[in-house]
Backbone as CSV, one residue per row, in Angstrom:
resi,resn,N_x,N_y,N_z,CA_x,CA_y,CA_z,C_x,C_y,C_z
1,UNK,1.921,-2.488,66.612,3.176,-1.764,66.464,4.360,-2.728,66.357
2,UNK,4.202,-3.910,66.964,5.290,-4.882,66.910,5.616,-5.265,65.471
3,UNK,4.577,-5.353,64.630,4.799,-5.691,63.233,5.596,-4.597,62.517
4,UNK,5.418,-3.362,62.952,6.182,-2.258,62.353,7.662,-2.449,62.629
5,UNK,8.015,-2.779,63.866,9.435,-2.950,64.213,10.026,-4.139,63.475
6,UNK,9.284,-5.234,63.385,9.791,-6.394,62.650,9.929,-6.061,61.165
7,UNK,8.954,-5.353,60.611,9.030,-4.940,59.210,10.198,-4.013,58.942
8,UNK,10.416,-3.039,59.840,11.571,-2.142,59.677,12.879,-2.905,59.812
9,UNK,12.909,-3.860,60.730,14.104,-4.687,60.879,14.386,-5.483,59.620
10,UNK,13.327,-6.023,59.017,13.491,-6.782,57.774,13.999,-5.878,56.656
11,UNK,13.451,-4.675,56.559,13.912,-3.742,55.525,15.365,-3.331,55.763
12,UNK,15.710,-3.075,57.025,17.090,-2.710,57.335,18.031,-3.866,57.009
13,UNK,17.601,-5.098,57.291,18.421,-6.258,56.944,18.611,-6.392,55.444
14,UNK,17.536,-6.198,54.698,17.616,-6.225,53.239,18.583,-5.167,52.732
15,UNK,18.452,-3.954,53.258,19.336,-2.867,52.840,20.789,-3.136,53.238
16,UNK,21.001,-3.778,54.383,22.370,-4.086,54.811,23.040,-5.055,53.842
17,UNK,22.295,-6.064,53.405,22.859,-7.033,52.455,23.106,-6.357,51.109
18,UNK,22.136,-5.572,50.657,22.304,-4.871,49.379,23.466,-3.883,49.451
19,UNK,23.553,-3.134,50.541,24.634,-2.161,50.694,25.986,-2.857,50.729
20,UNK,26.040,-4.007,51.361,27.296,-4.755,51.414,27.779,-5.116,50.013
21,UNK,26.859,-5.550,49.180,27.224,-5.899,47.804,27.643,-4.664,47.009
22,UNK,26.895,-3.589,47.150,27.225,-2.366,46.416,28.577,-1.819,46.864
23,UNK,28.797,-1.807,48.177,30.066,-1.299,48.697,31.229,-2.133,48.179
24,UNK,31.050,-3.449,48.161,32.134,-4.336,47.723,32.432,-4.211,46.232
25,UNK,31.419,-3.929,45.444,31.612,-3.961,43.988,31.621,-2.598,43.311
26,UNK,31.013,-1.596,43.925,30.885,-0.306,43.237,31.864,0.749,43.730
27,UNK,32.284,0.636,44.970,33.210,1.649,45.506,34.646,1.205,45.277
28,UNK,35.369,1.987,44.532,36.762,1.643,44.260,37.716,2.360,45.207
29,UNK,37.294,3.475,45.764,38.122,4.231,46.702,38.103,3.528,48.060
30,UNK,39.288,3.178,48.559,39.384,2.432,49.816,38.828,3.207,51.010
31,UNK,39.075,4.513,51.051,38.560,5.319,52.161,37.035,5.343,52.139
32,UNK,36.454,5.515,50.970,34.993,5.513,50.848,34.423,4.146,51.208
33,UNK,35.124,3.099,50.802,34.677,1.745,51.123,34.679,1.514,52.634
34,UNK,35.699,2.001,53.327,35.770,1.836,54.781,34.650,2.611,55.473
35,UNK,34.387,3.810,55.004,33.314,4.623,55.580,31.968,3.929,55.377
36,UNK,31.717,3.459,54.161,30.452,2.799,53.862,30.306,1.482,54.614
37,UNK,31.413,0.800,54.855,31.363,-0.452,55.608,30.866,-0.205,57.028
38,UNK,31.217,0.933,57.602,30.739,1.276,58.940,29.223,1.426,58.950
39,UNK,28.682,2.116,57.972,27.233,2.294,57.888,26.536,0.960,57.628
40,UNK,27.140,0.121,56.790,26.559,-1.183,56.499,26.491,-2.034,57.755
41,UNK,27.547,-1.999,58.545,27.579,-2.762,59.786,26.510,-2.261,60.763
42,UNK,26.384,-0.956,60.909,25.354,-0.400,61.798,23.961,-0.801,61.330
43,UNK,23.758,-0.791,60.034,22.468,-1.175,59.470,22.145,-2.631,59.808
44,UNK,23.115,-3.502,59.659,22.902,-4.915,59.954,22.621,-5.193,61.419
45,UNK,23.409,-4.600,62.300,23.199,-4.824,63.732,21.856,-4.277,64.194
46,UNK,21.485,-3.126,63.685,20.228,-2.531,64.131,19.015,-3.167,63.458
47,UNK,19.227,-3.860,62.336,18.149,-4.676,61.771,17.764,-5.761,62.768
48,UNK,18.771,-6.395,63.345,18.515,-7.424,64.359,17.882,-6.824,65.610
49,UNK,18.339,-5.639,65.992,17.774,-4.978,67.172,16.301,-4.655,66.952
50,UNK,15.951,-4.158,65.782,14.546,-3.845,65.498,13.688,-5.107,65.515
51,UNK,14.200,-6.186,64.969,13.485,-7.457,65.016,13.254,-7.871,66.468
52,UNK,14.299,-7.751,67.282,14.173,-8.089,68.699,13.172,-7.206,69.423
53,UNK,13.140,-5.944,69.083,12.168,-5.043,69.707,10.752,-5.468,69.336
54,UNK,10.563,-5.901,68.095,9.251,-6.392,67.703,8.782,-7.548,68.564
55,UNK,9.717,-8.387,68.972,9.378,-9.510,69.850,9.251,-9.079,71.310
56,UNK,10.048,-8.128,71.728,10.109,-7.701,73.121,9.029,-6.685,73.492
57,UNK,8.578,-5.883,72.551,7.699,-4.746,72.839,6.449,-5.090,73.655
58,UNK,5.793,-6.233,73.445,4.623,-6.505,74.283,4.953,-6.577,75.776
59,UNK,6.165,-6.950,76.104,6.582,-7.004,77.511,7.320,-5.744,77.935
60,UNK,8.014,-5.102,76.991,8.832,-3.935,77.318,8.068,-2.625,77.358
61,UNK,6.887,-2.606,76.761,6.031,-1.432,76.838,6.538,-0.210,76.082
62,UNK,6.173,0.949,76.617,6.449,2.219,75.960,7.929,2.419,75.662
63,UNK,8.804,2.093,76.605,10.225,2.325,76.390,10.783,1.453,75.266
64,UNK,10.233,0.252,75.099,10.656,-0.585,73.972,10.227,0.058,72.656
65,UNK,9.032,0.591,72.609,8.567,1.259,71.395,9.390,2.521,71.113
66,UNK,9.732,3.253,72.152,10.576,4.433,71.966,11.963,4.035,71.460
67,UNK,12.469,2.903,71.941,13.763,2.399,71.462,13.676,2.079,69.974
68,UNK,12.590,1.442,69.545,12.410,1.140,68.128,12.383,2.401,67.281
69,UNK,11.687,3.414,67.770,11.632,4.682,67.039,13.018,5.318,66.968
70,UNK,13.762,5.270,68.063,15.114,5.841,68.078,16.023,5.088,67.112
71,UNK,15.901,3.766,67.065,16.712,2.996,66.126,16.369,3.362,64.680
72,UNK,15.086,3.458,64.379,14.690,3.806,63.023,15.195,5.176,62.609
73,UNK,14.997,6.164,63.469,15.460,7.519,63.155,16.981,7.598,63.128
74,UNK,17.616,6.915,64.057,19.075,6.917,64.105,19.692,6.301,62.864
75,UNK,19.088,5.218,62.378,19.596,4.598,61.143,19.466,5.534,59.961
76,UNK,18.335,6.216,59.866,18.164,7.172,58.776,19.241,8.257,58.821
77,UNK,19.446,8.810,60.006,20.417,9.894,60.138,21.845,9.430,59.943
78,UNK,22.247,8.422,60.703,23.636,7.974,60.659,23.972,7.342,59.307
79,UNK,23.227,6.308,58.935,23.541,5.597,57.694,23.329,6.480,56.472
80,UNK,22.278,7.282,56.505,22.048,8.190,55.374,23.200,9.139,55.168
81,UNK,23.673,9.746,56.258,24.784,10.694,56.147,26.078,10.007,55.732
82,UNK,26.343,8.832,56.290,27.594,8.133,55.984,27.589,7.603,54.542
83,UNK,26.472,7.040,54.105,26.398,6.584,52.716,26.487,7.762,51.744
84,UNK,25.874,8.878,52.089,25.973,10.068,51.241,27.428,10.507,51.099
85,UNK,28.150,10.521,52.203,29.571,10.887,52.167,30.367,9.894,51.312
86,UNK,30.131,8.599,51.530,30.910,7.579,50.818,30.658,7.597,49.310
87,UNK,29.417,7.800,48.915,29.075,7.690,47.491,29.158,9.006,46.730
88,UNK,29.019,10.135,47.430,29.017,11.420,46.719,30.107,12.370,47.177
89,UNK,30.672,12.114,48.350,31.662,13.027,48.908,31.041,14.229,49.611
90,UNK,29.715,14.292,49.628,29.029,15.412,50.279,28.859,15.146,51.774
91,UNK,29.188,16.155,52.574,29.008,16.064,54.022,27.598,16.499,54.373
92,UNK,26.959,15.764,55.272,25.591,16.068,55.685,25.575,16.810,57.018
93,UNK,26.614,17.573,57.272,26.669,18.345,58.515,26.666,17.432,59.728
94,UNK,25.905,17.796,60.742,25.910,17.020,61.984,24.960,15.819,61.957
95,UNK,24.452,15.444,60.796,23.458,14.374,60.735,24.015,13.029,61.214
96,UNK,25.242,12.697,60.854,25.815,11.414,61.286,25.980,11.348,62.805
97,UNK,26.578,12.348,63.460,26.689,12.239,64.910,25.334,12.307,65.628
98,UNK,24.394,13.057,65.076,23.055,13.083,65.675,22.404,11.710,65.526
99,UNK,22.534,11.118,64.336,21.995,9.774,64.122,22.656,8.749,65.027
100,UNK,23.971,8.831,65.166,24.683,7.910,66.062,24.258,8.077,67.511
101,UNK,24.069,9.303,67.924,23.599,9.561,69.296,22.188,9.023,69.491
102,UNK,21.368,9.125,68.453,20.009,8.599,68.529,20.028,7.077,68.621
103,UNK,20.952,6.435,67.927,21.104,4.985,68.066,21.498,4.613,69.493
104,UNK,22.412,5.373,70.067,22.805,5.103,71.461,21.634,5.309,72.408
105,UNK,20.842,6.352,72.156,19.647,6.584,72.966,18.701,5.385,72.858
106,UNK,18.580,4.823,71.670,17.741,3.641,71.493,18.182,2.488,72.370
107,UNK,19.484,2.263,72.460,19.988,1.190,73.333,19.704,1.489,74.800
108,UNK,19.843,2.752,75.179,19.518,3.136,76.555,18.038,2.873,76.844
109,UNK,17.171,3.297,75.935,15.736,3.087,76.117,15.385,1.601,76.161
110,UNK,16.058,0.803,75.345,15.818,-0.635,75.371,16.217,-1.221,76.723
111,UNK,17.349,-0.757,77.253,17.763,-1.210,78.584,16.766,-0.805,79.657
112,UNK,16.264,0.417,79.574,15.261,0.883,80.541,14.008,0.025,80.445
113,UNK,13.628,-0.356,79.223,12.422,-1.174,79.065,12.572,-2.540,79.743
114,UNK,13.808,-2.998,79.886,14.049,-4.296,80.517,14.052,-4.232,82.035
115,UNK,14.456,-3.088,82.604,14.567,-3.034,84.061,13.409,-2.296,84.720
116,UNK,12.661,-1.547,83.952,11.540,-0.790,84.519,10.310,-1.687,84.584
117,UNK,9.701,-1.771,85.746,8.478,-2.602,85.823,7.351,-1.971,85.011
118,UNK,6.580,-2.814,84.359,5.416,-2.330,83.594,4.289,-2.015,84.526
119,UNK,3.523,-1.005,84.181,2.368,-0.629,84.998,1.102,-1.208,84.421
């Protein structure tokens, strides 16, 4: 499973770099560019987090794996909704705040994996 988290982190990192270039060159509307920059930043930071979970999971156990899943799902929800808004103007309803909350849950789970003794 550790390879899955590292692989997802690598894909998120790739997408963050690609999104950064697209946002800088394809979006002419400043408001849309600012919105997309937020999603790009979240993608980049959580790419690193997923990579770290891949390294930490053998010691962090179940909660580390749950954190990785929360990060993956949260990125899909948050970044997907924000990029959709920036590029199309379409609102994805509550998907962005649900995705953002899922990202926060991932950080909580990662913290729990560090302080909870493994059985």
